[in-house]
Residue, then its C-alpha position, 0 to 999 in steps of 0.5 A: m304545804y300551805a299556800p301563802l295568804q293572798t287575801i286577809p279575811v274580813l278586810d277582803m284585801g291583799v297582804e301587800p295593799f294592807l301593809v301599804l295602809l299600815v305603814t302609811a297609817l303609822a306615818g299619818g298618826a305620827f303626823g297628827a301627833a306632830l301637828g296636834a289633833l286639831p290642826s291635823f283635822v283642819f287639814t282634813g277640812f282643806v283636803v276635803l274642800l279640794g277633793e269636793g271642789v274638784g269633783i264638782l268641777q269634773g261633774q260640770l265639765n262632764g255635763l253631770g252636775a254632780i260628783n264624778g271622777s276618780l281624781a275627786a274620789g282619790i283626794t277626798g277618800t284616799l287623802g282626806f278620809g284616808m291614811v294621810v289626814g283621815p280623822h281616824v288616823a291623824f286626829a286619833g294619833g293626835v288625841a292619843a298623843s295628848a293623852y300621853v303628854g298629859k301623863k308624861y310631860p305635865e310641864m308642857n301645859p299651855n299658859g292659862w290652860d285650866y283643863h287637864l293637859g290630856k285635853d289639849i288638842s290644839s298644841a303641836f308636839g313637834t318631833k319628840p320620838d316617843i310622842l310621835a310613836v304614840g301617835a303612830l300606833f294609834g293611827a294604825l289602830g284607827m285604821l284597823i278599827t275602821q277597816i275591820a268595822g267596814g269589812l264586817g259591814f257594821p252599819t255606821d260611819n266607821i271613821a267616826l266610830s274609830v275616832f271614838l274608840t281609839a280615844m277611849i282605848a287611849r284612856v285605858v292605856f294611859r290609865y285615865p278614868l273612862i267616864g270620871s266622877p261628876a262634880g255636880d248633880g250627875l254627869l249632865d250637870m254643867g253647873p260647876f263650870e258655870r260657877n267657875e268652881p275649881r277641882e279638888q286636887p290630891d297633893d300628888v297632882p303634877e304641877g302642869n295638871a293643877g288648877r283645873l276646873a271641876v267640870e270641863p265642858w268640851l266647848g265653854h261657848q257651845y254647851k247650852w241645850l238651846n244654843v246647840t239646838v239652834i246652831g244645829v238647825v243652822g249648820g244642818i240647813l247649810g249642809g243640806y243646801i250645799w248637797l241639794e245644789t252641788g250634789s256634794v255630800f262632804l263639801g259642807y263638812g269640809i267647810s266646817a272642818a276648815s273653819l276650825l283653823f280660827l278656833n285653833l288660832g284662838v278666835a273666841k266662840i268659833p262653833v264646831t259644826h262638822h257633825l251638824t253639816l254632815i248629818g244635815v246632809v243625811g236628813a236631806m238625802i233621806a227626805t228627798p226621795m220621800v217628798g221631793g222638792e227642796l224645801v222639805p228636805l231643807l227643813a229635814a236637814g235642819v231637824f237632823g242638824a239639831l238632833s246631831g247638836v243635841v246628841g253631841e252635847g249629851a255625849q260630851r257631858i257624859f264622856y268628855s267633861h268629867s275625865e281627863t282626855h279628849v273624846d270627840p263629841p262630833a264623832m260620837a254624834i255622827a257614829s250614833i246617829m248614822f248607826v240608827v240610820g243604818v239599822l232603820y235602812l236595813l229594816g226597810l224603814l228608810p229609803n236610803a242610809g244617807y252616805l253609807g254604802l249599805 
């Protein structure tokens, strides 16, 4: 007789704990679809803020001056980056739900929305069972990708990697173009958007997806190369400063994510900065053991923030602007930069891998 499976290979996890994660990820993905991808990510910010704040308080009470304690780790890791509002679960479920709605329910297009409905990540989808089911399945898929990549020791931020991969898988499942055809002079050209050129639509396009722009940048107020570089420096420095003064890697990320509440409420020109503050922290973490002090690590944080802004912008021009669903530029920036950091650390070229547990 064969002994029952006690530990799942690669995941290094017992069967029952895995089933607990799976069931909760299904619920978390459905929750993200119900709230909408962006509102669910705002909750990620709130929960991370709570967890990091508790951690700082615990550190101060213990005389450590840094993140410490299982309670803080549980709030940030288990809830904020876990199965409840983790981006790879709730946000991924919401993004997939938007892609599904873009094909299944074109009549749900918001008034004045001049992008494809599959890119509407701000709207809540309520309680329609089929939409919630899509969110649930992709929440579970996001959990699986993250757990497998972590089990294999893949050297990057596997939550960010999962957010990207689930969005691309949604394009395949719901029959959207993976990249799309550029309307201007190549994938990087935002000229048609700047000229407000409409997209040429075939006759059979559903009414809810008609009237689209020829090129649909991720953020119409945050796409010029100089602009994203400057806000990258700003966000990176602030993220680095928060880490230098509090010891919290993710507090700046939480502030940035929570600030998107105002973007979701329609406040014009709110920048998206969580990839800038987080990667800024990494710059400071790498520079600190190399040079010491605070000024140079702070400047390194600004450089890394600018790099994240530029990488994110390049990613949105290639993967977002010309197709019909949301693929997250911040997740692409975080995953790609942290992959380079992880590999360089494993090669012995960096003193640490930032917040990666390598």
